[in-house]
N, C-alpha and C positions, 0 to 999 in steps of 0.2 A: 066669387069663390065662397063656398059654403062654410059654415061654422065648423071648427075642429070637433071631431068626435071625442067621446069620453076616453076611448082607447088612446087617441093621439095626445090628449091632455095627460093621461096617466104616464105615457111614455116620456113626455117632456119632464114631468115632475120627478120621475124615477131617475132620469139621467142627470137632473139637477141636484140630486141628493136629498130630495124630500119626497114625502108620500102625499096622497091626495087629501089628507087632512092637515097638511102643513108640518108634520113632525119631521125634524131633521134626523138623518140616519148617521150612525157612527162611521168612522173612516173605513173600518174593515168591511162594513156593509156596502159602503160606496164603491169599494174596490171590487166586490163581488158583482155589483150592479153594472160595472163596466163591461161585463161579459156580454157578448152579442150572439149567443148561441141560437141555432135554429132547431127545428124539430128533429132534423137528421142528427145533429150533435147530441140531442137528448137520447135518441135511439142508440147511439154509440155508447153513451155512458150507462144507460140502463142495461144494455146487452152485456157489457163487461161486468157489471155488478151482479147480474143474475146467472148468465150462462158462463159458468166457470168449470174447471176440472172436476169438482165434486159430482158433476152429472155422470161421470164414469162409474159412480157407485149405484146408479139406478138399477142395473141388473141384479145387484145384491139385494136391493129392496124387493124386487119382484120374486126373489127366491123365497122370501118369507110370506108373500102375499098370493102368489100364483098369477096366472094370466088374467083372469077376470078382475079380481080385486086390485091387482097392480095397475091395470089400465084405467079402472074407475078412479083410483086414487090419483093417478097422474092427470086425468082429465079434470077432476074436481080441484086439484091443486092449481092447475092452470087457470080455471075459471074464477076461483075464489081470489087468487092473488091479482089477476088482471083487474077484477072488479074493485078490490081493495085499493090497489095502487091508483087506479083511475079516480076512485072516490076521494082519496087523499089529495090528488091533483086538483079536483074540482073544488075542494074546500080551500086549498091554497089560492086558486084563481078567484074564488068568491071574496076572500079577505083582501086580495090584491086590488080588486075592483073597489073595495070599500076604503082603500088607502092604507091598508095594513099588510103589506107584502111581507111574508115570513120566509126567511132565507135558510133557517136551520130547523131541525126537528124540535129542538128545545124551545125555539122561538114560537113555533106552532103550539106546543104544549103550554107554554107560558101564557099565550094569548087566549087559548080556549079553556084550559083547565085551571090556570092560575100559576103564579111564580113558584110556589112550592113544588107542584108536580113537575114543572119544567126543569127546575134546578136539581131537585133531589131524587127524582124518579126516572123521568124520560131521559134526561141528559146522561146520567150514569149508565143506564141500560144501553143507550146507543153507543156510548164510549166503549163499554165492554164488548158489545157485538162487533163493532168495527175493529177494535184492538185484537179481539179473538180471531177475526177473519185474517188480519195481517199475520198473526202468529201461525195460523194454520197454513196460509199460503207459503210462508217461509219454510215450514217443515216439509210441505209437499214438494216445493221446489228443490229442497235439499235431496229428497228421495229421487226426484227425476234426474238431477245432476249425477247422483251416484249410479243410477241405472245406466245413464249414457256412458259414464266412466267404465262400468263393468262390461258393457257391450264392446267398447273399444279396447279394454284391457281386462280380459277375464282373469279372475283370481287377484285383482287389485286389493291392496290392504288399506287404502285411505278410508278413514272413518266418516260416518254420516255427518258428524258435527262440523267437520271441516267444510263440507259443501254448504251446510246451513250458514256458516259464518261468511263464506264467499258470497252467497246470495244476499245476506244481510248488508254487506258492504255495497253491493250493487243497488240495493234498495235505498241506501243513504244517498246515493247519487240521484236516483229517480225522484226521491222525495223533494229535491230542489225545484221541481216543476212549480211555477209561481201560483197557479190557481187551478181549480177544477176545469175551467173552460180551456186552459192550455193543454189539457189531456185529450182534446177531441181527436187529434190525429193519431195519438197512441191508441185510443179506444177504437178507432176505425180499424187499425191493424189487429187489435184484439178480437174484434168481431170476425174478421177474416180467419184468424187463427183458430177460434173456437169451432167455426164451420169446418176448417181443414182437419183438425185432429178428431172431430166427431166423425167425419166421413171416413177418415183413415181407420178409426176404431171399428166402424161398421164394416168396412171392407175386410179388416182383419178377422172379425167375428164370422163373416160369411165364408171367408177362405178356410178358417179353422173348422167351422161347423160342417162344411161340406167336403172336407178332405177325408182320406181313408183313415187317418189316425185320429179322427175327431173323437172328443171325449163322449162317453155315453150320456145320453140326454135323459134326465129324470126331472119331471116338472111337478113332482109332489112337493108339498109344503115342507121346508127345511125345519128340522127340530126333532130331537129324540123322543120327546114326550109333550104332553099338553102344555105344561108350564113353559118349556122352551119355545113352543110355537106361539103362545100368547105373547111372550116377551118379544119374539121376533116380529110379530105383527106391529106392535107399538114402535119398535126400533125402526122398522121399514117406513112407517108413516112419518116418523121424525126425520129420517133421511130425505124423504120426498119433500117434506115441508121446508127443511133447511136448504135444499137445492133451489127451491123457488124464492128463498128469502132475499129481502133487500131492505136495508136500514137507512138509506140515504136519499129517499125520494125528494124531500124539500131541498136538499143540497143540490140535487141534479136539476130540479126545476128552477132554482135560483140562477143557473147559468144561462137561462133563456132570456133573450132580449124582450123587454116589455113592448106591447102587451103580450101576456103569456097565453091568452085564451086559445084553447084547441091544440096548442103545439105539443103539450105533454101527451095528449091522447094519440097523436100521430106517432110520437116517439115510442109509446107503449106498443102500438100496433107493429111497428118495425121490430121491436125487441121480441114480442111474442111470436112473430113469424119465425125468428131464429130459434126461440125456445121450443116451439112445437117441432120444428125440423130436427133439432139436435136431441132433445130429451126423448122423444118417442122413438126415433131411429136407433139411438144407442141402447135404450132400455129394451126394446123388442129384439134387436139383433143379438145383444149380449145374453139375454135370458134364453133366446132360442139356441144359441151356440153352447151354453154351459149349464143351463137348467139350474137346479138347486145347488150346483157346485160353484156358482158365481161367487167370486171373492169380494172383499170390501171395495176394490176398484178393479176395473177390467185389466189394468196394466199388470196386476198380479196374476191374472189368468194367462196372460201372454208370456209369462216366465214360469217355467217349471224346473225345479231343482237348479236354479241359477242359469238355466239355458232358455233361449228364446224358442217358442214353438211356432212362431210366425216368422217370415223373413226378417232378418236383422235390420235391413234397411228400412222396412216398414215400421218396426218397433222404434227404431232410432228417430224417425220422423215424428211419430206420435209423442214420444218423450220430449223431443225438442220443441214442438209446437205447444205442448202442455206447459213446459218450463217458461217459454216466452209469454204465454198468456197469463200465467200466474204472476209474473212481474207487473203486468198491467192491472190485474185485479187487486193486487196488494197496494199499488200506489193510489188506486181509486179509494179504497177503504182507509188509506192513510190521511186523506184530506180532512175529514171531520176529526180524526184522532189528533192530527197536527194542530188543528185549530184549538182543541181543548188544552193540549200541552202548552201551546204558546200563551194561552190565556192564564195559565198558572205561572209562567215565567215572566210575563210582562202584563201591561195593561192595554189590551187591544182596543178598548173603547175610549182611549184617552186622546182621540184625534190623531192617531198614528196611522201611517200607511204600513201595511205588512212589510217586514224587512225583505221579503222575497219579491216585492213589487218591482217590475222593470222600470227603467227610467221613462219619464213622461214629461212633456213640455211642448209648448206651441211656438216658442221663439226660435227662429232659424239661426244657425251658427253665423257668427260674424267673421269675415275674412281677416279683419284686423285683430290685434290683441285685445281681448275683453275678458274680464273676470267672470267666473261662473260660480254661483253659490249652490252647494249640494246639500240635500237633507233627506233622511229616511223617514221624516215625520211630516205630517200635513200642517200641524198647528203653527210652526214658524212662518209658514207662507202668509198667514193672515196678519202676523205681526210685521213682517218684512216688506209686504207689498207697497206700503207707503213710505218706506225708508230707503230702499235700495235706489241708487242713482241710475241714470240712463246708461245703457251699455252693459249692465250686469244682468245676467241671465240666471233665473232661479230654476233649478233642476232637481228632480228627485234622484237620489242615489240609486245606482243599478244593483241588481242581484249580484252578490259576491261569489260568482262561479266563473270559471275560465272563459266560457263563451260570451257571457254578458259583459264581462270586464273588457275582453278583447274588442268587442263591438263598440263599447262605450268610448274607450280610449282611441280606437281607430277613427271614430266619428268626430270627437271633439278635439283630438290632438293637443292635449294640455302641455304646457311647459313647466308647470309647477302644480303640485297637489298639496293643499293644506288640510290636515285632518285635525279635528277638535277633540280634546279631552280623551275619552276612552274608545274612540272609534277606530279600532284596529281591525282592518279587513285584509286577511292574508293574500288572497288572489289579487286584490287591487294593488297592494304594496309591492308584492313580488313582480307582478307584470309591469308596473310602472318603472321599477328599478331596472328590469331587463331592457327597457326602452330608453334608459338613461334619463328618465323623468324624475326630477327631485321630489321627494315626499317628506313633508315636515309635520311633526305632531306638536300642535300648540296646546297650551293649558293642559299638558299631559298629566293624567291621573289614572290610578288603577285601584279599584276597591279591594278590600281584603279577600273577598270571595273570589274575584277574578285572579288575584295574585296567587291564591292557593291552587286554583284550577290550572293556571299556566305553569305552576311550579312542579307539577307532576312530570314524570320522566318523558312521556310523549309530548305533553304540552310545552315543556321547556325547550325541546328541540325545535318545535314549530315557532314559538315566540322569539327565540334567540335568532333564528333565521330571519324572521320578519323584522325584528328591531335592527338587525345588522344592515338591512336595506334602506333604512331611513337616513336622510341627510342631516336631520336636526331634530332634537327633542327638547322642548322648553317645558319643564315640569312646573306644576303648581307650587311645589314646596320642596324643601330638602328631603322630607320624609318620602315624598313621591319619587324623587330622584334616586333615593336608595333602593326603592322597590324595582325601578327599571334597571338599575345596575345589577341587582340580584338576579334579574332575568336575562343577564348577559348583554344588555345594551352597551354598545361601545362608549366608554367614558368620554371620549373626545367629542362626541356629538351632543352631550347633555350640557345645556347652558341655561342660566336663569335670566329672565327679563321682566317678570311680574305676571300678574293675573289679568288676562284680557277682559274679565268681567268688570274690571274697573273702567273699561273704555266706554261704558254707557253714557258718561257725561259728555262724550265727544259728539253725540247726535242731538241736534237741536229739534225742538218740536216744530211741526209744520204750521202753516197759517191756520188751518182748520182746528188743529189741536190747541193752538194759542187762544183762539176765539172760544173754544169749549172750556178751556181752563179759566179764562176771565169770567165767563158766564157762571161757572160753578163757584168760583171764589166770591162772586157777588151774592149768589144764593145762600152760601154757607157763612157769610160774614158775621151774622148775628148769632151763630150757634157754635158751641164746642163740638169738635169733630175728632174722631179717631178711625183708623182703618185697619182691617185684618186682611192681609193679602196672601194669595196662594194657599188658601185654606183647603185641606183635604177632608174627605168624608170622615166624620167622627169628630174632627176638630171644630166644625161649625157649632156643635152642641156646647163645647167648652166656651167658645167665643160668645155665644148667645147667653149663656149663664152669667158670664162676666158682665156683659152689657146690661143684663137685667138688674144686676146689683148696682151698676153705675148710675142708671137712670133714676134710681131712688134718691141719689145725691144730686144729680144733674138732669132734671126732667126734660130739658131741651137738647140733650146730647144726641148726636147723630153718629151712627156706625155705618161705614162703608165696608161691606163684606164682599170680597172678591174670591170666589171659588177657584181652585187650581184648574179644574177642568170644566168647560162649559156645560157638560151634561149634568153637573152637580147643581146648577142653578135651580133646576126643577125640584130637586130633593130639598134644597134649602128653603125654597118658596113654600113647599108643603109643610115643612117644619114650622115656619113662621105663621102660617095660617092656623095650624093646630094650637100654637101658643097665643093666637089672637094678637099678634104684633103687627102694627101698621108698617107696611113696606111697599115700595114700588121698585121697578127695575130702572136703573139710571135716573133716579129722581131725588127728591130732597126731603123725604119724610124720615121715619125712624130708622129704617135699615135700607141700604142701597146695595143690591146685588149687581155685579158687573162681570166682565170677563178679562182674561189676561192681556188682551191686546190694548186695553185702556189703562193698564197699570201705571205707565209712566205719566200719563195725564193726571191720574188721580193722586199720585204721590205729591204732585205740586199743589194740591188743594187741602192737604191734611197735615197737621203738625206732628202727628204720632202714627207710626206704622208698625204693626205687629206682623212679623213674617211667619207664615204658617209652614206646614210640612215639617214641624219641629216639636209638636206637642204630644205625639203618640209614638210608642215604640215601633220600630220598623221603618219610620220615615227618616229622611236624611237632609232636611233643611232645603232652603232656597237662597238665591242670590240676595244679599242684603245691601249691595252697593247701589242699586237703583234708588232705593229709598234714601240712603245716605247722600247720594249725589245732589238731591234737591233740598236737602236740609231737614229731613224728618228726624224726629227722635225715634231711634230704631230699637225694637225689642224682638227677641226670638226665644223659642223654647229650648229644652235641653238636648233634643235630638237633631243635631245639625250636620252630621256626617262629615264629608270632606270640606264643607264650608267652615269648619272650625279654624282652619288656617287663616281665613279672612277675619274672623273674630279676633284672633290673637294679634294679627298685624295691626288692626285698628285699635285694639286695647293698648298696644305698645306706644302708639302715638297719643292716645287720650283714653283713659279708662272709662270715660263717660260716653264714648262713641257708640257703643252698643250695650244694651242691657239684656243679659241672658237670665231668664227666670227658670225656676225648676218645675213649675207647674201652674195650675189654675189659680191657686191662692196668691202666689207671688206676682202673677200677672195682674190680678185685681189690685193688689196693694201698690204695685208700680204705677198703674194707670191712675189710681186715686192721687198719688203724689204729683204726677205730671199735670193732671187736670186741675189740681188745686194749688199748684205753685208755679206761676208763670216764669219766675226766674230759673227754677230747676228745669223747666221745659226748654227755655231758650238756651240754657247751658248745654243740654243734651243735643239740641238741634245744631248748635254751633260746633260741638265736638264731633258729631257725625260728619258734618260737611267738611270740616278741616281735615279729619282723618281720611276721608275719601279723596280730597284734593291732593293730599300728600301721596297717597298710594297710586292715584291715577296719573300723576304727573309724568308725562313722557313714556308711558307704558307701551303705547302703540308704536312710537318711534323706535324704542328699544327692541321690540319684537321684530319690526320690519328690518331694522339694521342687521339683526342676527340672520333673518331669513335671506337677505341679500348676500351676506357674507358667506353663508354655507351653501347657497345654491348658485352663486355666480360661476361663470365658466362659459359653457356653450350658449347660455341664455343671456349673455351680457347685453346684446343689442335689444333683446326683448324687454329686459327689465329697465333698460335706459329709457326706452320709448314709453313704457307703462308708467314709470314713476314720474315722468314729466307731463303726463296727460292729466 
């Protein structure tokens, strides 16, 4: 067997989540790379994004250009855009072969022009183009719906905005399509629809142009004077250029299975076969039938004085096909728009799967009762893979829409659903309740922002229905319980049992982890150590400034720096290089950068743990119980969000259990005190561990007893067999 080709190697590396130079891709990119599109699928996407109802405006452009100039502009537009799109495709292929596959227009701009151009110029322009296309499609669809309404009900009084709103609701449903690649079947239908309404429009033009009552044909250039005619020429060129426009070439090419070589060109050929067929036939037939009386869209020429001048059934078909294709065009241009908006509302590069991701997993269902752990994020999988016992299946959560939920529940047939913290999914909860499946919300919490959103008149109706379907709510605190009651959660299902985040002490380290801990303890035994855990971007600079001050007093001091997100390790490393600080990854020099999956091991080898996500406004803290569980002296910043209840609980047991500092200066002084006073350090370590032991004692049993009490019934036999296993 011969050696694998470069293309085969590229394919394997892409599918593994890396590129050909070893750079790991973020979870959102990995999700895109799961697409296995062919050149045919590319052709469908391209056709939908280019061949859209605005082509019905081409006769209007001809009215300002005339026959010769109109045809020349149409031919030049086809040639230039085909060449340009193919050139962009070749550039993308070239970078993919070099190991830098670019999945979005702004990625391409960032790689070629620089991050400033990508973020502040190309990205915003693409967003505006795509968002504008969606708005235009929505307005045109509203007009088509109103035209259909008037054909069926002449003299109807419903306003245009009503139809626009109806189409907007329809678009919200279509927007739930999980990825660009999942639109391939929709876009195949769209291709057929654009051919259908184009041919119908051509037939209507021929019918009307050759009838006895045909409008008088005048092929002179439209415009009362030279100024109007010049303006008309530029307007016509803009119409033609816009009709050929496409702002999502990289996004379409990203749906192709690697290697991508040559596939985009075939897709472009398919697309432009449809382009030439529709654009030229509509432009020529429309201008032939109406001359310089061509309206902004052919559909306006087919209606005169509110009455159809072609057979109503033919006009109805054209309007209907146009309406249906507009929905496909809009959802295509929603893809990059959604990606930008999601990026503003969350952190798509933080190792997360898109919330729209369908469930995925390779473990087959077990016929016996076995628990299944669900997550909408990828990062927990790396942490849990070595912790979950045999018989537990780790599964990504499905898309919260009716079809996905029905399929998911029908496939796994759960007896009980446990949701954590703020994971409220309406379709999942309501569907499970209808099937008499118990749903429990553990560690229940709700942020002020979410509470205000749910408290709106519409939101309150939905959340009250949703909460009424739950079997049990175990809130984090009394404050959280009050919020749920204000949202009309039934008081009888709200019960306290403690914070499950204290259950971290119930999981022992594995053999490999124990060996690694002992090795690190031996290496660090002769040096003072402190750790900064779950550090966010921007906080690393605070930590490094503090460490820089500390090593003046303790030259042998070691800092273990653990960024919150693995992607930040590179940024921290670059900062350290600029500051000429000695460091290695997972080693024993001045600074050690690691990742969140090693936190528990590293807490066991450091006497002091500073918990990040708390030193900058806008952050909301992280779990402090993991550090307290192993006896670290715990410190945190001022911004701790809902974790404040944990601080209060531990302070009530021992005021020295957690030290909360107001900022960089207080952090430095607190660290100086602990590093310089072994008795103070031991007192804080003992206080943290004692407080944790007190708070964690029996929390799992209390939660489980409540769950069994409120979900017992038809599942009695199931729970009996499960709890005894």
